[in-house]
C-alpha positions in Angstrom: 0.2 0.0 0.0 3.0 2.5 0.7 4.4 1.6 -2.5 0.8 2.6 -4.3 0.8 5.6 -2.3 4.2 7.0 -3.4 3.4 6.4 -6.6 0.2 8.3 -6.5 1.9 11.1 -4.5 4.6 11.2 -7.6 2.1 11.2 -10.3 0.1 14.3 -8.6 3.6 16.1 -8.2 4.0 15.5 -12.1 0.7 16.6 -12.8 1.0 20.0 -10.5 4.2 20.7 -12.4 2.5 20.2 -15.8 -0.2 22.5 -14.8 1.9 25.5 -13.3 3.9 25.2 -16.7 0.7 25.0 -18.6 -0.7 28.4 -16.7 2.7 29.9 -16.8 4.1 29.5 -20.0 1.1 31.1 -22.5 1.4 34.1 -19.8 4.8 34.8 -20.2 4.7 34.4 -24.1 2.2 37.5 -23.9 2.7 41.4 -24.1 6.5 41.0 -24.9 8.6 43.5 -26.8 11.4 43.1 -29.2 15.1 43.9 -29.0 13.8 47.5 -30.4 11.4 47.9 -27.5 8.5 47.3 -30.1 5.6 45.2 -29.3 5.7 41.8 -30.5 3.5 38.6 -30.6 0.0 38.1 -28.5 -0.9 41.2 -26.3 -3.8 41.3 -24.0 -4.5 44.7 -23.1 -6.7 45.4 -19.7 -8.7 48.7 -19.0 -6.1 50.0 -16.8 -3.5 49.7 -19.5 -5.8 51.5 -22.1 -6.7 54.3 -19.6 -10.6 52.8 -19.9 -12.2 54.4 -16.5 -15.5 53.2 -17.5 -14.3 49.6 -17.1 -12.9 48.1 -14.2 -9.0 48.0 -14.4 -8.3 44.4 -14.6 -10.9 43.9 -17.3 -9.6 42.8 -20.7 -10.3 45.7 -22.9 -8.8 44.3 -26.3 -6.3 41.5 -27.5 -4.6 40.6 -30.7 -1.2 40.4 -32.0 1.6 42.9 -32.9 4.3 42.5 -35.5 7.2 44.9 -35.0 4.8 47.2 -32.8 2.0 47.2 -35.1 -1.2 45.7 -35.2 -1.4 42.6 -37.1 -4.7 40.1 -37.6 -7.7 40.4 -35.9 -8.0 42.1 -33.0 -11.0 41.8 -30.5 -12.1 44.3 -27.9 -14.7 43.8 -25.2 -17.4 45.4 -23.3 -17.2 46.0 -19.8 -19.4 43.0 -19.1 -16.8 40.8 -21.0 -18.9 40.2 -24.0 -17.4 41.0 -27.6 -17.4 44.2 -28.7 -15.5 44.2 -32.4 -13.1 42.0 -34.1 -11.0 44.2 -37.0 -8.7 42.8 -38.9 -5.3 44.7 -39.1 -2.3 44.8 -41.6 0.4 46.9 -40.6 -1.1 48.5 -37.9 -4.2 49.9 -39.6 -7.4 48.2 -40.4 -7.9 46.3 -43.4 -10.1 43.5 -44.2 -13.1 42.1 -42.7 -14.6 43.5 -39.4 -17.7 42.8 -36.8 -19.1 45.1 -34.4 -21.7 43.7 -31.9 -24.3 45.2 -29.4 -23.5 44.7 -25.7 -26.4 41.8 -25.6 -24.0 39.7 -28.1 -26.0 40.5 -31.6 -24.1 41.8 -34.3 -24.3 45.4 -35.0 -22.0 45.8 -38.1 -20.3 43.3 -40.8 -18.3 44.7 -43.9 -14.8 45.1 -45.0 -12.6 48.2 -44.1 -9.6 49.5 -46.0 -7.6 52.3 -44.0 -10.1 55.0 -44.0 -13.3 53.4 -46.1 -15.8 50.7 -46.5 -15.4 48.4 -49.3 -17.7 45.5 -50.8 -20.7 44.1 -48.8 -21.8 46.2 -45.8 -24.7 45.3 -43.5 -26.0 47.0 -40.4 -28.5 45.4 -37.6 -30.9 46.3 -35.5 -30.3 44.9 -31.6 -33.0 42.8 -32.2 -30.9 41.1 -35.2 -32.7 41.9 -38.2 -31.1 43.7 -40.9 -31.3 47.6 -40.7 -29.3 48.6 -44.0 -27.6 46.6 -46.7 -25.1 48.6 -48.9 -22.4 47.9 -51.1 -19.4 50.0 -51.4 -16.7 50.4 -54.3 -13.1 50.4 -54.1 -13.1 54.1 -53.6 -15.5 53.7 -50.6 -18.5 55.0 -52.3 -21.9 53.4 -52.0 -22.7 51.5 -55.3 -25.3 49.2 -56.7 -28.6 48.1 -54.9 -29.2 49.8 -51.3 -31.7 48.6 -48.9 -33.1 50.1 -45.5 -35.4 48.2 -43.4 -38.0 48.4 -40.4 -37.3 46.9 -36.9 -39.6 44.3 -37.8 -37.4 43.3 -40.9 -40.1 44.6 -43.5 -38.5 46.6 -46.5 -38.7 50.4 -45.8 -36.4 51.9 -48.8 -34.8 50.8 -51.5 -32.7 51.9 -54.6 -29.6 52.3 -56.5 -26.3 54.3 -55.9 -23.8 54.6 -58.4 -20.6 56.4 -57.5 -21.9 57.6 -53.8 -25.3 59.2 -55.7 -28.7 57.8 -56.3 -29.2 56.4 -59.7 -32.4 56.0 -60.8 -35.4 55.4 -58.8 -35.6 55.2 -54.9 -38.9 53.6 -53.4 
């Protein structure tokens, strides 16, 4: 019996060591800087670090990856309640690519594509109840083009028309 107890204790020590390492290693790999002092790798930014007084200082405000001091890939921001607020794709520190924003109840608020300072491609905005509010298409210059639709909160179509280069083109109903 004593031998089995020793084996059990040894296994428990190894398990404890593995749990400590599994907890410590991911934490030590985030919020690092490179030799030039630039942010590198995965970062988790608390509300206190971001200077957000509308959150508790220890709340996670945003997280994502840096490469040579610039945001890259998908960055997530969070509401004070911990729910996802946005997912924005970055390239070389600037928003570029798909993004989604959320209401604090978890419903999607907007979905689209961003290129530096403008939308491009399909854009959809939603009501807080989950119904579509607006549907637009943007050209490469960031101007609305093609069919544009606006909906009532109950999901029924309110206005539709066509735009070309950011201006109404033809009949708007």
